[in-house]
C-alpha positions in Angstrom: -1.6 1.5 -9.6 0.6 1.6 -12.7 2.7 -0.5 -15.0 6.5 -0.5 -14.3 7.4 -0.2 -18.0 6.1 -0.8 -21.5 6.5 -4.6 -21.2 3.5 -4.8 -18.9 5.0 -7.6 -16.9 5.2 -5.7 -13.6 2.6 -3.6 -11.8 3.2 -1.2 -8.9 0.4 -1.1 -6.4 0.0 1.2 -3.5 -1.4 -0.4 -0.3 -3.4 2.3 1.5 -3.7 0.6 4.9 0.0 -0.1 5.4 3.2 1.8 4.7 4.4 -0.4 1.9 4.4 -0.5 -1.9 3.8 -3.9 -3.6 5.0 -5.0 -7.0 3.0 -7.7 -8.6 4.2 -10.3 -11.1 1.2 -12.6 -11.1 -2.3 -13.0 -10.0 -2.4 -12.3 -6.3 1.3 -12.9 -6.0 3.5 -10.0 -4.8 7.0 -9.8 -6.3 8.1 -7.7 -3.4 7.4 -5.0 -0.9 8.9 -1.6 -0.2 8.4 0.1 3.1 8.8 3.8 4.1 5.7 5.9 4.2 4.2 6.7 7.6 0.7 7.4 6.2 -1.4 6.2 3.3 -0.3 6.7 -0.3 -2.3 8.9 -2.6 -0.7 8.3 -6.0 2.2 6.5 -7.7 4.0 7.1 -11.0 6.5 5.0 -12.8 9.6 6.3 -14.5 9.0 3.7 -17.2 12.4 2.0 -16.8 11.2 -1.0 -14.8 13.3 0.2 -11.7 12.2 3.5 -10.3 8.9 5.0 -9.3 7.6 7.7 -7.0 4.7 7.8 -4.5 2.9 10.7 -2.8 2.2 10.1 0.9 -0.2 11.7 3.4 2.7 12.4 5.7 3.4 15.3 3.2 6.2 13.6 1.3 7.1 12.2 -2.1 9.4 9.2 -2.0 11.5 7.8 -4.8 11.8 4.0 -4.9 14.1 1.5 -6.6 12.4 -1.9 -6.9 15.9 -3.6 -6.7 15.8 -2.7 -3.0 12.5 -4.4 -2.3 12.0 -7.2 0.2 10.1 -10.4 -0.4 8.1 -9.8 2.7 7.6 -6.7 4.9 10.0 -6.3 7.8 8.7 -7.7 11.1 6.5 -5.2 12.9 7.0 -2.7 10.1 3.8 -0.8 11.1 4.6 2.5 12.9 2.6 2.8 16.1 0.4 5.9 16.1 -0.5 7.7 19.3 -2.4 10.5 17.6 -5.6 11.0 15.7 -5.4 12.6 12.3 -7.6 12.8 9.1 -6.1 14.3 6.0 -9.5 15.3 4.7 -10.1 18.0 7.2 -7.1 18.3 9.6 -3.7 19.9 9.2 -0.8 17.5 9.5 0.7 17.7 13.0 4.0 19.8 12.8 5.8 17.6 15.3 5.4 14.6 12.9 6.9 16.2 9.8 10.5 15.1 10.6 9.6 11.6 11.6 11.1 8.8 9.5 10.0 5.2 9.2 12.5 2.9 11.0 12.7 0.6 8.0 12.5 3.2 5.2 13.7 1.6 2.0 13.2 4.6 -0.3 16.0 6.2 -2.3 15.0 9.9 -1.7 12.3 11.9 0.1 10.9 15.3 -1.1 9.2 17.7 1.2 7.5 21.1 0.9 4.1 20.5 -0.8 0.8 19.7 1.1 -1.0 16.4 0.7 -4.3 17.3 2.3 -8.1 17.5 1.6 -7.8 15.3 -1.6 -5.7 12.6 -3.1 -2.8 14.7 -4.6 -1.0 13.3 -7.7 2.8 13.3 -8.4 4.7 12.6 -11.6 8.1 12.4 -13.3 8.7 15.3 -15.8 8.7 14.2 -19.5 11.6 12.3 -20.9 11.7 14.2 -24.3 11.9 17.7 -23.0 13.5 17.3 -19.5 15.2 13.9 -19.4 13.0 13.2 -16.4 15.3 15.2 -14.2 12.4 16.7 -12.2 9.4 15.4 -10.3 6.3 17.5 -9.8 3.1 17.4 -7.7 -0.1 19.2 -7.0 -0.6 20.6 -3.5 -3.4 21.6 -1.1 -1.9 25.2 -1.0 -3.1 25.8 -4.6 0.4 25.3 -6.1 2.4 22.9 -8.3 5.8 22.0 -6.8 8.7 21.0 -8.9 11.7 19.2 -7.3 15.1 18.2 -8.7 15.1 14.4 -8.9 18.8 14.0 -7.8 19.4 16.8 -5.3 15.8 16.9 -3.9 15.9 20.7 -4.1 12.6 22.6 -4.7 13.3 24.3 -8.0 9.9 26.0 -8.7 6.5 26.6 -7.2 3.7 27.5 -9.6 1.0 29.3 -7.7 -2.0 30.6 -9.6 -5.2 29.2 -8.0 -7.3 29.5 -4.9 -8.2 25.9 -4.5 -6.1 22.7 -4.1 -4.3 21.3 -7.1 -5.0 17.5 -7.3 -4.1 16.7 -10.9 -1.5 18.3 -13.2 0.2 17.2 -16.4 3.4 18.4 -18.1 3.2 18.4 -21.9 5.4 15.6 -23.3 7.2 17.9 -25.8 6.7 21.5 -24.8 7.4 23.5 -21.6 3.7 23.7 -20.8 1.9 22.3 -17.8 -1.8 22.0 -17.3 -3.4 22.0 -13.9 -6.9 21.4 -12.6 -8.7 23.8 -12.2 -7.9 24.5 -15.8 -5.1 26.8 -16.9 -1.6 26.3 -18.4 1.7 27.6 -17.3 5.3 27.3 -18.6 7.2 25.3 -15.9 10.6 26.8 -16.8 12.6 25.9 -13.7 15.5 27.9 -12.3 16.9 28.0 -8.8 17.1 31.7 -9.0 14.1 32.7 -11.0 11.0 31.1 -12.3 9.6 32.4 -15.7 5.8 31.9 -16.2 3.4 32.2 -19.1 -0.3 32.1 -18.3 -3.1 30.9 -20.6 -6.7 31.4 -19.6 -9.8 29.6 -21.0 
């Protein structure tokens, strides 16, 4: 759950049991619903402009949303029927499901490549001051931080330096420095041809 912008008038709330995101404007009253994830949502982050936000889903994707596309109510029978058993806490995601798409998907873009397993992986927009929010980044079960181009969806960098899943990471608001848990810092200088890194150990 997070605020849409600094006004505090709109809240984004993930609904873990259905594949929709709800935006609240009043007590117990949803302003609208966005549908698109096939599994539960682990984290959401607002761009801070009152329009766009991203969400990490257990079907191993990040989705970009525009609240101007939301519906007042979920589409009829929006739930996707599952004929398989899967638990993100201890099972790998079935390969045959990776290219499935929700039939009523209202998202703007979808980003794939990272792994949302074992723990509730977070995702974020890159800082406005240093990057203009042109990237999104996320932790991953494969001990890496993935950085995607917001517009093209390209994977522009993978920062791999740990042996355990990366659940939480944070990009410094003014410097090209990114801190991850377990604790270390790296310089997330992104290039499609080459990734430069600086490591700091504590």
